[in-house]
N, C-alpha and C positions, 0 to 999 in steps of 0.2 A: 486384724491390720500388717498389712505389707511393708516393710523394712528393708531398706537398702544400705547397706554399709557406701559412707560419706567415699571412701576412694573409687567404688565401684561406679556413682554418677558421675564423679571426677571424670574416669577414665573415659566416661562413655559419651560427655560433654563436648571433651577433648576430641576424639575421632569424628563423634561430628561435627567442628567447625571445621577442623584438618576436612576435612570434606567436603563442606562450602565454601572453602578458600580454594580449592583445586578447581573449583567450580565457580567462575565468578559470576555472579548476579548482576545482571543488566537492566536497572529503575529509573525509568524513564519517569517524566513529568508530565507528557502529555503522549496517547496513543500513537503519533507520526511519527516518534521518536524511534523509538519502536523502529521505524523503517533502515534496512543497509545492518553493517554488522550480520548479516545471519548466519544461520549457525550451520556452518560444513560438518558433512561425515565424510570421513575414510572410508573407501569404498575401493582400496587395495586391493582385497582379497580378489575381488574381478579381475584385474592383473595379472596376478599370478595362475589365476586357472585355464587364464589363455595366454601360459609360458611367457609371461612381459617378466625381466626380468626387473628387480627392484633395489637390485643391490647396491645400488648406485643415483637412490635416492626419486627414483619417479615412483612419483604418487599421482593417485585418481583421488580426485572430492567430489563434495557431489553438494550442490548450496540447497539448503528445508526453504524452498523461499515459502513453501504453503504453511510456513510456520509465523509468514507475516501478518500484521494486522488483519489486512485485506485476502491475507494468503495465493498473493498474486506475482507476478514481479514488477505485474504495473506499478506495484505500489511506490516502487524509489521513480517512474516517471511521474505521477503525479503530484508528491511529495517536491518531487526539481520542478516542475512546473511553477508551483503557486509560490517555492520558495524563491526560484528567482522574479517571480514578480513585483514579489512583495520589494525584496531586496534594491529593485530598478523604483519600488516608489510608487508603479503600474497601477498596484490592488489596494486598498484601504478594507480590513474587515469594519463590517455592519456600517459600509458605505456601497462600495462593489460589488457589482451581480457579478457573480462567472457564469458563461454560456458557452457551452462547449457541445460541439458533435461526435455520436460515440457510439459504437455498435457495442462494447467491449469491458475489460477490466480497469480500463484506463478511467473507465469516468465511472468506476465502484471507487476506486484511487482517489480522484478528484471528490464523490458525493461526500465521503468516510472523510477528508482532508478540509474541505470548506465547512461542513457542518463543529468539527473541531474546534475552527479557525472563525469562526460569527461570521460566512459568506453565506448569503442567498445561492446558489447554483442553481443554475438548469441549463438540464440536458438534451439534445435534441438528437431521435435515434428511429432508424426503420420500426415501420410497424412488423416488419418480420421477428424482430429481435423477440426473444421470448418473454412472457407472461413472468416468470421467478427471476429474470433478470430486473424486472420493471419493479417489481415486490424489492429487489434489495437495495436498488436507487431511491425507493422512494421510502425505505425504512431507513435509510440514510439521512436521507432529511432533503434528495434533489428531487425540483419539481420534473416530470418528465414530458415534454415535447414529440410524439411520433409525427413522425413523416410517412405520402406513401411511400410503399417496399419498390413499386420500381422506378421510383427512386435515387433509392440504394442512401449509400454515404451524402453522395455528392447533393439528396435531396437534404440531409441532413444540414448538412452546412451552410446550405443556401438556407435554411430559417433560421439557423443560430445570425446569420450576420440579420437578418431581416426584425428577431428580438433585439440584438445588439442598438441598430436604427432607433428601437421605440423604445428606449430606455434615457437618450439625453444626456448622454456619456456619463452612465455609473454601469453599463455596461464591460468588461472584456472577456474576448478571445484569448485563451491561456496556447492553441491553436498544436496543438498536437502531431496532428497532420505535417507540423511544419515546421515545427521546433525541430532544432537538433540536440 
């Protein structure tokens, strides 16, 4: 049997705790709470390689948005749209159906957050969008309604309005294309 003296174990635990304390843990109660506070990486070496004087505090940092729940900067927009509509009392989980035209990552973020918070989510998109994107949306619980590729995003927007009209007041469009 292998035995370590208590003092060795104590030092090892102490060093481990010190490393953990330097690196704060971001523990969230739900996945969408991980959106924001994006990790940053110091890219100062790039500046120095290009002859930029960094002695006066000039810094270059990169945001690692790929470490967000849906790996996109659009995670922020999706969460913000839903948070604001909830705060204003415009939508209610389990009652409101979120309907949105999309062609990309905002739709993925909306589907992700809608599922987490208990909303039915219907996304309209041109049929020219990739099969992989459609599968991603479906795997996140969204319903996907395809529109003719010739009509592009305006066709998806028209279809979203049509769907909302058929939901008798229970549908809501977050308006990613019009929302500041």
